[in-house]
Structures are given as C-alpha cells and as structure tokens.
N, C-alpha and C positions, 0 to 999 in steps of 0.2 A: 336726743338719745332716749331710749326706752327707760322708764322709771325703774325697771328691774335690773338695769345695768349700772355699774359704778361709774363715778366720774374719773377716778384715778386707778392705776394698776401698778403691779410689779413689772419691772423690765430691766434689762441690762443695756446701758448706753455706752457706745463707743465714742469717746470724747476727742480722739485724735489718733494719729498714726504712732505706733510704738509698742511697748511691752504690755504685760498684764495690767499695769497700773492705769492703762487707758480704758479698762473695762470697769464701769461703775454700776453696781446693783442699786436700783432705786425702788421705792415703794410709793412714790407720789407722781408718777408719770401720767399725763392726761390720756384717757382712753380715746383712741382715734375714732373718727366718724366716717362711715362709708359715703363716698361721693356717687355721682351718677355711674351706673353700671358696675358698682362695687358691692362687696359684701363685707360684713364684720365677722371675724372668726374668734371664738374663744379657744385659744391655743391650749392644747393638752400636752404636747411634747414637740421637741425640736432637736435634731441630732447635731453633733459636731462634725464639721467638714474642713478639709484643707482650705477651702476658699474663705472661711471665717478668719483663720489665722493669717492667710496670705493678704487679705484685705486689711486686717488690723495692722500688720507690720509694713504695708506698702510694697509688698513683693512684686505686684504686677507692674510696678514702674520699671521702665527700661534702664533706670539708674542702678538697679540691682541685678547682679549677674551670678549670684551664689544660690545655694540650696535654701529651702524654706526653714529647715531646722536650725540653721545658724542664727536666725533672727527671731525664731518663734516665741521665745520667752521674753527677751529684752528689747526686741525690735532692732532696727539698724541705726547706726550712728548718723548716717546721712541717707536721706531718701528724698527724691523729687516727688512731692505730692500732687503735682499737676497732671500726672498720668497714672495714678496709683489705683485705679479701679479696673474692673473687667472691660468696661467700655472705653478705657484710655483717657478718662477725664478725671478731674479732682473730685474727691468725696466731699459730702456735706456732713458736718457734725453739729450736734450729736446725731448718731445713727444707731438704730436698733438693728443688730445683725440677725442672722439666723436664716439660712437658705431653705431650711426644711420647716414645714408647718403642717401638723396634724391637729384637727380640732372640729368644732361644730359651728355652723353659721348661726349667729344670734341676732343679727339685724341686717337689713338690706338697704341699699341706696335707691335712688330714683331709677326706674327702668328695669329693676330686678323683681321677679315674682316673689311675693311674700311667702309663698309655699316652700321656698328654699330654706327658710328658717327651720333649724333642727337637723339639717343634713350633716352627716359625718363626712368630712372632706379632706382632701390633700390639695395643696397649692402647687402649681407648676413653678419650679424655681427659676425658670427663664421666661420672663413675661414679654409678650409681643403686643399686648393691648396698648401700652403706653407709647409705642413707636408705630402705631397704625399698621401693624403687621407688614412692615417693610421687610424684604428678604435680607437675611443675615444680620438683622438688628434685633436687639432685645435688651430688656432691663433685668438685672439680677436681683431677685428677691433677697432682701437683707443687705444690699450693697447700693444699688441705685434708688431703692426705696426701703422703708422700714420692713423688717422681717419678723421671724418667729421667736426671738428671744424675749418674749413678753407674754402677758396674760391675754392680750387681744391684739389682733393684726387685721389690717385691711388689705384686700386683694381684688383683682378684677373678677367679676362673676364668671365670665367665660373661661377663665383659666383656673378656676377653683372647682375641682371635680369631685362629685359624689362618689363614695366608695362603700360597698357592702361586703363586710367580711367579719370574722370573729377574732381578728388580730388585736393585740394590745396596742395602746397608743404609742408605746415605745417602738414596737415593730413597724407600725405605719409611718412613724416619723423617720425611719431609716431609709425610706424609699426615694423621696423627691430628688435630691441632689445626686447621690451616688448611683442609684439605679437608672435615672434618666441619662446620666453621663455615659454609663456603660451601655445601655440600650441604644443610645444615639450612635456610639462608635460601631456597634455591631450592625445597626441599621444602615449607616453610611457605607460600610465596607461590604454589605450584603452577605454576611457570614451564613454559611450553610453547613453541610456535612463535609467539613474539611479540617485541616490542622491549624489550631489557633494557639499562639503564644501570648500569655497575659502576664505583664510585669506588675509588680506591687500587688500580688494576688491576695494578700491577707488583709489589705485595707478595705475601706468601704466600697470604692469603685471596683477594685480588683475582685473582691469576693462576689460582688454583684455580677461582674462580667463572667466569672466562672459559671455561675448558675444560668445566666441568660444565654451564654454560648452553648452550654449543654442542652438547653431547651431547644436550640436551633439544630441540634444533631451534630455539633462539632466535637472533634477530639481535642481536649483541652490540655495544654501544657502550662502549668502555673509556676511562676517564679516568685519565691519568697524565702524566708529564713527556714532552715531545716527543722526547727522546733515546731513549726506550724504545718508540716507536711501531712500528717495524718488527718488533721482537721480539714485541710483543703481537699483531700481525697474524699472525705465524707460529703463535702459540698458538691463533688462531682468531677474534680480534676482527675484526668487519666494519668498524669505524670507531674511530679513536682521537682523543680530545679532549685538548688540552693542559690540564693541571690549572689553569693560570693563566687560562684562557679561561672566560668566562661560559657556563654550560650553557644558560641561557635564550637568549642571543644566538646560540649555535651551533646549538641544536636547535629553538628555538621552544617556546612553551607548548603543553601538551597533546599531546606528541609521543612519549611513552614509556609503555609498559605497566607496567613494573616497575623499581624502583630497588633495587639491592643496595649498601648503604652501610656502609663501615667507617671512614669518615673524620670525619664530623660537621663541627664548626667553623662558620665564618661562611657557607659556601655552602649550608648545609643547607636553608634556606627555599626557595632556588631549585630544589632537587630536587623539592619538592612542586609547584612551578609547571610543570615540564616533564612531570609525570605527567598522563596522560589521565584523563577522567572515569571513576571507578571503578578507578583505578590502585592499585597496591600498593607499599609501601615497607618493606623489611626493614632493620633496623639491628642490627649486631653489633660495633660499635666506634666510637670517637670520638677517634682519635689527634690530630686537629687541634683538639680542644676538646670537652668534654662538655656545655656549656651553650649552648643555641640558642633563638632566638625562633621562635614559630610563630603564624601568623595563623589562628585557628580557623575563619575564614570559608573559607579555602582548603581546609581539611580537610573541613568538612561540606557546603559547596556543590558540591564536586567528588566527593563520596561516596568519599573515599580511605580506604584501610585501611593503618594503620601497625602494624608488628609489631616488637617487641623480641625478638631471637632468641638465647637461650643454651641453655635446656633442649632436649635432643634425644631423640626417640623412638628405640628400638633399631634401627628399620629404617634410620636414616640411616647408621650405621656399617656395618651389614651390607651396605647398598647399595654403599658404597665398596669393601669387600672384593670384591664381585662385579665392580665396574668394573675393578679391578686385575686380577683373574684372567681377565677376558675381553679385556684389552688395550684398554679403551676410554678410559683416561686415562694420562698419564705426567707425573710432576712434573718441574719444572725446578729443579735444584740449582745455585745460584749459586757457592757456595764451601763448603769444609769446613775445620774447625779441630779439633785435638785438644781433649779436654775441659779440659785444664789451661790452655788459651788462651781460656777463656770470656769474659774481659774484652775481648780483641781481637775476638772474634766479635760480642759485643754492641755494641761501638763501631762496627763495620762495619754492623751491622744498623741502628743509630740514624742513620747517615749517609744511609740510604735511596738509595744509588746502585746497589744491586743489583736484579736481577730474579729473582724466585722465592725459593728458600729458602736460608738459611745453616744448615749442619748441623754438630753436634759429634759427632766420632767417639770411641768409648769404648775405652780401652786393654784389652788382653786379660789381661795379667798383673796379679796382685794385689800388695799390699804384702808 
C-alpha cells in the first residue's frame, strides 16, 4: 500500500441478517488492496437504497413473502439465509454494504494504468467482471462484495467510470443504484414518446425514472402520495396520482403504453389492466410485497410483455455518465447523514416521507 494511505479505515460492517443492531460502525477496519485489474477508491459519499435494507433483513430470501417495511427496523423472526442475496446464495459476513460509490481513485492494481489515479469516479453497482461477463449474471456491489459504506473501496477498473461534472459528492452518489435501475427499465422497454406510468415515483428509483422518461420524450404519470405531487411535477411529471387511488378508476383500462413498477403488492394486477394492447411492464422492485396474483388471460389476450429487470448491459451505466456530463439530468438529494449515523439515515428512509435520495457522507480522516 502507498505510504500516503492509512492501514485502517472507518466502515460500517453488516455482521448478520437482522435489524439495525447488525450494523456496526468501526474505525479499525483494514484498508483493502486492489488486485489485478482493480482500483482503490477513496469514497466520498454513498446513498441509502432499498437493496441495503433488503439485504440486511434477508428479504430476498424466498422464505419471506411480506413487504420490506415490516422487517426494515427489527428484521424478520425467521429467514432462510441460504438464498438471501440478489444472486440467490448465502451472504458472507462481515460485509461492507453500500451499492453506491462516489470518490477518487487513489491506487491501482496490476494491469491498470497509473494515470487513473486522481480520477473522480462512479462504480457500476452491478458488476460483471467477477462473472466473466456471462449474460444475465452479475455481482451486486455491497452485497456479493464489499461496497461503499467505508472510507475506501475496491472495484474493477473496467466498471469504475470517470465522470466530469460540477456536482457535489452527495449528488453523484445518488446515481449508481437508483438511476441505473430506472434507466435499465426504460432501456429494456424501449420507452419513447409514449405514455408511461411510474409507481413509487417519489423514491430514488421512481424520481430517477420520472426524469429519465421525460428525457426520452414520454408523457409521465407518476404515482405517489398527494403531499409530493407538486415536487414531482417540478421533476417533470405530467400528472400525479395519489397512491391510494385506484389506477383503473383514475386512468381507465387500456390507457398506458408502459408501466415502470418498483412497488408490487396488491395493486399489481391493476397495472396490467391499464396497459394498452401490446403494452410493456418492467418490474425492478416489490417493496409493498413480492407475491401477487396474475390473470393469465389479461397477459395473453392483451399481448402484454412483462420484464424482470436486474441485469444491465454496459451501455446503461455509460449512458448515465453521458447524461450527467451533458447536463441532461440532476438528482434530488433529500438529506445527508454522516456515515456513523447510518441507523438514523435508514430510519428516515424507511419512513418514506422524503423525496429523492438520502445520502451518507464519508469522513476524510482515518482511524
């Protein structure tokens, strides 16, 4: 390790599946070393995402069939840890979470040009390097490997992208997980100048989807709480529906070209009803509940296309970098917390009273 870099760092360790008590803030965690084709990043900020909480409580396990909020604080009484990660395998503890990583490259491993040192970068939150770029396989940064809830993080050089902009670290840290998820859904459904319904529109992914869909020329209908309607219109939504209102009653059947859904739950069947013949529905979350009924007649008689969206082609993250550098998007940061206050940050996140992203700032000094 370079003599200018410390041997230990501040980091939050996830010590097991469960509640907030499984998050341990430490100041004596060894600074990682970059391996072949990897870079070492001094992390400046990392945002809070549903995946951080879902992973902590084991919600991805098929043994859980309820919404994320019901276990977000205390965890679940019973969870099968053998399939509790994105990739459907058991997690390794301790784990440094944090799907988002904004920072600067401070060291490089074998095979990486030393000239990369000093670059301001974002890390792709879905990593393909570690699975040899096999189709539909990936590692999640902060789940399958250590992530951004620390002063330093290691990532593949190829998937650590340089970015040039005047944004704050908190704004940049809002991008990787939420915006790539939203952009991937729009990319996969090939959204253009058509009518798009976005559920959970006030959250990180939802608010990103509003901006990114408008960038593609879509007419955006955002579903959220009534109190956030004016803010969503400022982001670009053409219409805002109260999440308590029936989408079928409000919009009518066969009225929407594309549904971008990160909520799931009981209303999911109604989303298919409002889709037009040949409509598309992309799903990348189920915070209101992962299990839903579907009437297969609605699916095949209307020639609908349903897409589960996790895996991302490289163009998705590269596109986001270009949108940033061309000034075509701007994230909304709701609030920032220092890393050591991760519990308070996640509590606020779970309350769902915010609009946009909650971001953790990383301390400069080491232990």
